[in-house]
C-alpha positions in Angstrom: -44.8 5.9 2.8 -41.6 7.6 5.0 -40.3 7.5 8.2 -37.3 8.8 10.3 -34.7 6.4 10.1 -32.8 6.0 13.2 -29.2 5.8 12.3 -27.4 5.6 16.2 -26.6 2.1 16.0 -25.5 0.5 12.9 -24.5 -2.7 13.0 -4.2 -19.7 -16.8 -2.1 -22.1 -16.6 0.9 -20.6 -17.4 4.1 -23.3 -17.5 3.8 -27.2 -18.5 0.9 -28.8 -16.4 2.4 -32.2 -15.1 0.9 -34.8 -13.7 2.8 -37.7 -11.5 1.9 -41.3 -11.9 0.5 -40.8 -8.3 -2.1 -38.0 -9.5 -4.5 -40.3 -11.8 -6.4 -39.1 -14.8 -5.2 -35.8 -16.1 -8.5 -33.9 -15.8 -10.3 -32.5 -18.7 -11.2 -29.2 -16.4 -9.2 -26.6 -16.0 -8.9 -26.0 -12.1 -6.6 -23.2 -11.7 -8.4 -21.0 -15.0 -6.3 -17.6 -15.9 -3.4 -18.8 -13.2 -0.8 -16.2 -15.3 -3.0 -13.4 -14.9 -3.6 -12.8 -18.6 -7.0 -12.3 -19.0 -8.8 -9.4 -17.5 -12.0 -8.1 -17.2 -13.0 -4.1 -17.1 -16.3 -2.0 -17.2 -17.1 1.6 -17.1 -18.9 2.7 -14.4 -21.0 5.8 -13.9 -21.9 7.5 -10.8 -23.4 10.7 -10.2 -20.4 13.6 -9.5 -19.0 14.4 -6.2 -20.5 11.0 -5.6 -17.7 8.5 -5.9 -18.3 5.7 -3.3 -20.7 3.2 -4.8 -22.1 -0.2 -4.6 -21.4 -0.6 -8.4 -17.7 -2.1 -7.7 -19.4 -4.5 -5.4 -21.4 -5.2 -8.5 -18.6 -5.4 -10.2 -16.4 -8.1 -8.2 -20.2 -9.7 -7.0 -20.5 -9.9 -10.5 -24.0 -8.2 -10.5 -25.5 -6.4 -12.7 -25.1 -2.8 -11.5 -27.2 -1.2 -9.0 -26.7 3.0 -9.3 -27.7 3.7 -12.4 -28.6 7.3 -14.5 -32.5 6.8 -15.6 -33.2 9.5 -17.8 -36.9 10.1 -16.6 -36.4 13.2 -14.3 -39.1 15.2 -11.5 -36.8 17.9 -12.5 -33.9 18.3 -15.7 -32.3 15.5 -17.6 -31.7 12.4 -15.5 -32.0 11.3 -11.5 -30.2 8.5 -10.1 -32.0 4.8 -9.6 -30.8 2.6 -6.7 -31.7 -1.1 -6.8 -31.1 -3.7 -4.2 -29.5 -6.9 -6.8 -28.8 -11.0 -6.3 -25.6 -11.7 -7.2 -23.9 -14.5 -7.7 -23.0 -15.3 -4.9 -26.5 -15.5 -3.9 -27.1 -12.8 -1.6 -28.1 -9.3 -2.2 -26.2 -6.1 -2.9 -28.1 -2.6 -1.8 -27.4 0.1 -4.0 -26.3 3.0 -2.5 -23.5 6.0 -3.1 -22.1 8.4 -1.0 -19.6 11.2 -0.8 -17.6 9.4 1.7 -16.6 5.5 1.9 -19.1 4.1 4.7 -16.8 0.5 5.2 -17.4 1.5 9.2 -21.2 0.1 10.5 -21.9 3.4 12.7 -22.8 6.6 10.8 -22.0 8.6 13.7 -18.1 7.9 12.8 -19.1 8.9 9.5 -17.3 12.6 9.1 -15.9 14.9 5.9 -17.9 14.8 2.7 -18.9 18.1 0.8 -17.5 21.5 3.0 -20.3 23.4 4.1 -21.1 26.3 6.6 -24.4 26.6 6.8 -27.1 25.1 9.6 -29.8 23.4 7.4 -33.5 22.6 9.3 -34.4 19.9 7.2 -33.9 17.6 3.4 -36.3 17.4 1.0 -36.8 15.9 -2.2 -38.7 13.5 -4.7 -38.8 10.2 -5.5 -40.5 7.2 -7.3 -39.8 3.3 -5.4 -40.9 -0.6 -5.1 -39.9 -1.7 -2.4 -40.2 -5.3 -1.9 -42.2 -5.9 1.7 -40.8 -5.3 4.6 -37.8 -3.2 3.0 -37.6 0.2 2.7 -34.7 2.3 1.1 -33.3 5.9 3.0 -31.7 9.3 1.7 -29.1 10.3 5.1 -27.4 13.1 6.2 -24.7 13.3 8.6 -22.9 16.9 9.4 -19.6 16.7 11.4 -18.2 20.2 12.8 -14.5 20.3 13.6 -13.9 15.8 13.1 -17.4 15.7 15.2 -20.8 14.2 14.9 -23.5 17.6 15.4 -26.1 15.7 13.6 -27.2 12.3 12.5 -30.6 12.1 10.2 -32.5 9.7 7.6 -35.8 9.4 5.9 -36.8 5.9 4.9 -38.8 5.6 1.9 -41.0 2.4 2.2 -44.3 1.0 -0.3 -44.6 1.5 -4.0 -44.8 5.0 -5.6 -45.1 5.1 -9.7 -45.3 8.7 -9.8 -42.9 11.4 -8.1 -43.8 11.9 -4.9 -42.5 14.2 -2.4 -40.4 13.3 0.8 -39.5 15.9 3.5 -37.8 15.5 6.8 -37.1 18.0 9.5 -33.6 17.2 12.0 -35.3 16.1 14.9 -33.3 17.2 17.5 -32.1 20.5 15.6 -28.1 20.5 14.4 -26.6 21.3 17.3 -24.2 24.2 15.4 -22.7 25.0 11.9 -21.5 22.0 10.6 -17.7 22.3 8.5 -19.4 19.2 6.0 -21.9 17.1 5.7 -21.7 13.5 4.4 -24.7 13.0 1.9 -26.1 9.4 0.2 -29.0 7.2 -0.3 -29.6 3.4 -0.1 -31.9 0.5 -1.9 -33.0 -1.2 1.1 -32.2 -0.9 4.7 -28.8 -2.1 5.5 -28.7 0.0 8.1 -31.2 -2.8 9.9 -30.0 -5.5 8.1 -33.1 -5.7 5.6 -32.1 -6.2 1.8 -34.5 -8.0 -0.6 -33.7 -8.0 -4.1 -35.7 -6.2 -6.1 -36.2 -2.8 -4.2 -36.1 0.0 -5.7 -35.5 4.0 -4.8 -35.3 7.0 -7.5 -34.4 10.2 -6.1 -34.2 13.8 -8.2 -34.1 17.2 -6.6 -32.9 16.7 -3.2 -31.9 20.0 -1.3 -31.1 21.0 2.6 -34.0 23.4 3.9 -33.9 26.6 6.3 -30.8 27.8 4.1 -29.8 30.2 1.9 -27.7 28.4 -0.1 -26.8 24.4 -1.3 -23.5 22.8 -1.1 -21.6 23.5 -3.9 -20.5 19.9 -4.2 -24.5 18.9 -3.8 -25.2 17.8 -7.2 -28.6 16.9 -6.3 -30.4 17.6 -10.0 -28.3 14.3 -10.7 -27.8 15.9 -13.8 -23.5 16.1 -13.4 -22.0 12.1 -13.3 -18.4 10.6 -13.5 -17.2 7.8 -14.9 -14.6 5.4 -13.2 -12.4 2.0 -15.4 -12.7 -0.7 -13.2 -10.9 -4.5 -13.3 -10.9 -7.8 -11.9 -9.0 -11.2 -12.9 -10.9 -13.6 -15.4 -12.5 -16.6 -13.0 -11.1 -14.9 -10.1 -13.0 -13.3 -7.0 -11.6 -10.2 -5.2 -13.0 -10.9 -1.5 -12.1 -8.4 -0.2 -14.0 -5.9 1.6 -15.3 -4.9 -2.4 -14.1 -2.1 -2.4 -11.5 -3.1 -4.2 -9.0 -1.6 -2.7 -6.2 -4.0 -2.1 -5.8 -5.1 -5.9 -4.8 -4.2 -9.0 -2.9 -5.6 -12.3 0.1 -5.3 -12.4 3.5 -5.8 -15.0 5.7 -7.0 -12.6 4.9 -10.5 -13.8 7.0 -13.6 -13.7 6.2 -14.9 -16.7 3.8 -12.7 -19.6 2.7 -9.2 -19.4 0.9 -9.8 -16.1 0.6 -10.4 -12.2 -1.9 -10.2 -9.2 -0.7 -7.3 -6.4 -2.4 -7.7 -3.0 -1.7 -5.1 -0.4 -2.8 -4.9 2.8 -5.0 -1.7 3.7 -6.7 -0.2 6.5 -10.2 1.0 7.0 -12.6 2.0 9.5 -14.1 -1.3 11.0 -17.2 -2.5 11.3 -17.9 -1.8 14.8 -17.2 2.4 13.5 -15.3 3.1 16.3 -11.6 3.0 15.0 -9.3 0.9 12.3 -8.9 -2.2 10.8 -6.5 -4.0 9.0 -8.1 -6.0 5.5 -5.5 -8.0 3.3 -6.3 -7.9 -0.5 -7.6 -11.4 -1.1 -8.2 -13.7 -4.2 -10.4 -16.8 -5.0 -11.9 -19.1 -7.6 -14.5 -19.1 -5.0 -16.6 -15.9 -2.9 -17.9 -15.7 0.3 -21.4 -14.6 0.9 -22.2 -12.0 2.8 -22.2 -13.4 6.8 -26.0 -11.5 7.4 -27.0 -15.4 9.2 -23.3 -16.6 10.1 -22.6 -18.8 7.1 -19.3 -18.2 5.8 -18.6 -21.1 4.1 -16.7 -19.8 1.0 -18.6 -21.2 -2.4 -18.1 -21.6 -6.0 -14.8 -23.2 -7.2 -14.1 -25.1 -10.0 -14.5 -29.5 -11.1 -11.8 -31.5 -9.7 -11.6 -35.5 -8.7 -7.8 -36.0 -7.7 -7.4 -36.7 -4.0 -3.4 -36.2 -4.2 -2.1 -33.5 -6.0 0.4 -30.1 -6.5 -0.3 -26.4 -6.7 2.5 -24.6 -8.0 2.9 -21.0 -8.4 5.1 -17.9 -8.6 5.5 -15.5 -6.2 7.4 -11.8 -4.5 6.4 -11.3 -1.0 7.3 -7.2 0.6 6.0 -7.7 3.9 5.5 -5.1 6.7 7.3 -5.9 9.7 6.4 -9.9 10.7 3.6 -10.4 8.5 3.3 -13.9 6.5 0.8 -13.6 3.1 -1.2 -16.8 2.7 -2.3 -19.6 0.6 -4.6 -21.7 0.7 -6.3 -24.3 -1.7 -9.9 -26.2 -0.2 -10.9 -29.8 -1.4 -15.1 -29.9 -1.2 -17.4 -32.5 -2.1 -20.9 -32.4 -2.4 -20.3 -29.1 -0.1 -18.2 -29.8 2.2 -15.0 -29.8 2.4 -12.8 -33.2 2.6 -9.0 -31.7 2.1 -7.0 -29.2 0.8 -3.8 -27.6 2.3 -2.6 -24.2 3.2 0.5 -22.7 4.2 2.8 -19.1 4.9 4.4 -17.4 2.1 7.6 -15.5 4.0 9.9 -11.8 2.2 10.9 -12.7 -1.6 12.2 -10.2 -2.8 12.5 -11.9 -6.7 9.7 -14.2 -7.6 9.9 -17.8 -5.9 9.2 -21.1 -6.9 6.6 -22.6 -4.5 4.9 -26.1 -4.1 1.8 -26.9 -1.9 1.0 -30.8 -1.7 -2.8 -31.6 -1.7 -4.5 -34.5 -0.6 -8.1 -35.5 0.1 -9.7 -38.2 2.3 -12.1 -38.7 0.2 -12.8 -37.7 -4.2 -13.9 -34.7 -4.7 -15.8 -32.8 -7.4 -14.4 -28.7 -6.3 -11.5 -27.0 -5.6 -11.2 -23.7 -4.3 -8.0 -21.5 -4.4 -7.0 -18.0 -2.1 -4.7 -16.1 -1.8 -3.9 -12.9 0.6 -1.7 -10.6 1.3 -1.1 -11.0 5.2 -2.4 -14.3 7.1 -6.1 -14.2 8.8 -4.2 -13.8 11.9 -2.7 -10.9 11.4 -4.6 -7.9 12.9 -2.1 -4.9 13.8 -1.1 -2.1 12.1 1.8 -2.7 11.1 1.3 -4.9 8.9 -0.3 -2.2 6.3 1.5 -2.3 3.3 2.0 -5.7 2.8 2.7 -6.9 -0.5 2.2 -9.8 -2.1 2.2 -10.5 -5.6 1.5 -13.7 -7.8 1.7 -15.6 -11.1 1.9 -18.7 -13.4 -0.5 -20.6 -10.5 -1.4 -24.4 -12.3 -2.4 -27.6 -10.8 0.5 -30.4 -11.6 -2.3 -32.8 -12.5 -3.7 -30.8 -15.7 -1.9 -30.8 -19.0 -2.7 -28.3 -22.1 -5.8 -27.2 -20.1 -6.8 -23.6 -21.1 -3.6 -23.0 -23.1 -4.3 -21.8 -27.0 -2.5 -24.1 -29.0 -2.2 -24.3 -32.8 -4.4 -26.5 -34.1 -1.5 -27.7 -37.1 0.8 -28.9 -35.1 3.0 -29.2 -37.9 3.5 -24.9 -37.6 6.0 -25.9 -35.0 7.8 -29.0 -34.2 10.8 -30.2 -32.0 12.6 -33.2 -33.0 14.2 -35.7 -32.5 12.2 -37.2 -29.6 14.0 -38.8 -28.0 17.3 -36.4 -28.7 20.8 -37.6 -27.3 22.9 -34.4 -28.1 20.8 -31.6 -30.3 17.0 -31.1 -30.7 15.8 -28.7 -33.5 12.7 -26.1 -33.3 11.4 -25.5 -36.9 8.9 -22.7 -36.7 7.0 -22.0 -39.8 7.9 -18.2 -41.6 4.9 -17.0 -41.4 4.9 -16.7 -37.8 6.4 -13.7 -35.8 9.4 -14.4 -33.5 9.4 -11.2 -31.8 9.0 -12.3 -28.0 9.5 -16.2 -28.8 10.5 -18.7 -26.3 11.1 -22.0 -25.6 11.0 -22.9 -22.3 11.9 -26.1 -20.6 10.2 -28.0 -17.5 10.8 -31.0 -15.5 8.5 -33.4 -13.6 8.4 -31.3 -11.1 6.9 -28.7 -13.3 10.0 -26.5 -12.2 11.0 -24.6 -15.4 14.9 -25.1 -16.1 15.7 -24.3 -19.4 14.3 -21.5 -21.3 15.8 -20.5 -25.1 15.4 -16.9 -27.2 13.7 -18.4 -30.3 15.2 -16.2 -32.5 15.6 -18.3 -35.6 13.3 -20.0 -38.1 15.4 -23.1 -37.4 16.5 -23.5 -34.4 19.2 -26.1 -32.6 18.7 -26.9 -28.7 22.0 -28.2 -27.4 21.2 -30.6 -24.4 23.8 -29.1 -22.0 23.4 -29.7 -18.9 19.7 -31.9 -19.0 20.2 -35.4 -17.7 18.2 -38.9 -19.1 14.9 -38.9 -18.9 11.6 -36.8 -19.7 11.1 -33.4 -20.2 7.8 -30.8 -20.7 8.1 -27.6 -23.2 6.1 -25.4 -24.2 6.6 -22.7 -27.2 5.4 -19.1 -25.7 5.3 -16.0 -28.3 5.4 -13.0 -25.1 1.7 -13.9 -23.0 0.8 -16.9 -25.9 1.5 -20.3 -25.3 1.4 -22.0 -28.9 2.8 -25.7 -28.5 3.4 -27.5 -26.1 4.7 -31.7 -25.8 6.8 -34.0 -24.1 10.4 -34.4 -24.9 12.6 -37.8 -23.8 16.6 -37.0 -23.1 18.7 -40.1 -23.9 
């Protein structure tokens, strides 16, 4: 089954994790995992050459299977392209697609550019196999422009089930109004243009070409023989909650501690109505937001948490554009309903600043989510594009030693006496490499107040200006935390 498609209106914890007396029992779970952003997942994806934009990017950030793949059962040559609509971890569906522009705007009439082309085709043809779910259909589309203006938008939907290669043809009606200078081309496994996306729908296409012309665009690659690779990264245990293109988020070596931090940047893109430009902020969270097809935009996921009173601490740098402000939000939920949390604006800071966010819940929660944005929700003006937020060393004060890679043999590192009055001694097993090793001491508020480079296997630590009381310490070697504990100064 095939039909004309109408596209005219398309809608680690780094640092000591301290528990105050009011926090209650120390949680066994790590509710801010990878808070130092030292661990990153990576993947190499492939897309057809000249078509750098695909749903594989969104699949990676939503942690679902890749929806654009090369298959060897081709109609012609050695390979074809297969698109699949996948169910994602966000309990939603991701349509498989590829295109030679970023189709972030909702209206194809506003899509311009793509590949250069100066001939006037009368239609399009190609071969396909598919297995579309009932009520769903894949599509192949072409959008022609001249001088930045749309002169023709065409598409064909391919529904049903075809186990063998089947020819599709489409005559452009009405015909192109002029000779184009560029064309946008792509395909989808479902029909998101009409808000139909059913998991399991597949479309495989090959040997696609324009008809009524003497030559094809140099970048057409309609036989899908040539493919290009792209490497993607995401911070482990975190979701990127931007537009899933990957824009606005990257790993940075400008870290407060360790090797890496997260960097979020505010950027511009075509708006969903396709009639202008909007601001998108870089955004990450320990939860995710499903696609809001049915108005369900409540954050999902997160990690176990049961404290009604706590404090989130982290370090950040922020270079805003204009009067922009960044944002941090923590939400407590119980049985899916919000029962507390807190949020705060983050203002300009040219060097890393320590931040504490007090947290309260009116009932014992079962889940917590943490979110950071490079701009506040109310910031929508283009003057905010370029705002840049870096965040590192996120943890809850209630959680001690969670997620820290400790030596099982604590005798390899010993800090004594405990308590001590004037001097303490740190002894390190000579088999351990001292390169990059530090002793860090924190007060009960989680603030790092003393750092000592460990350059000897038996090192004397002076009390200096530490007042009497309890402190927490960690021994860190580059990005690896070797040991943590409590120490008392008399």
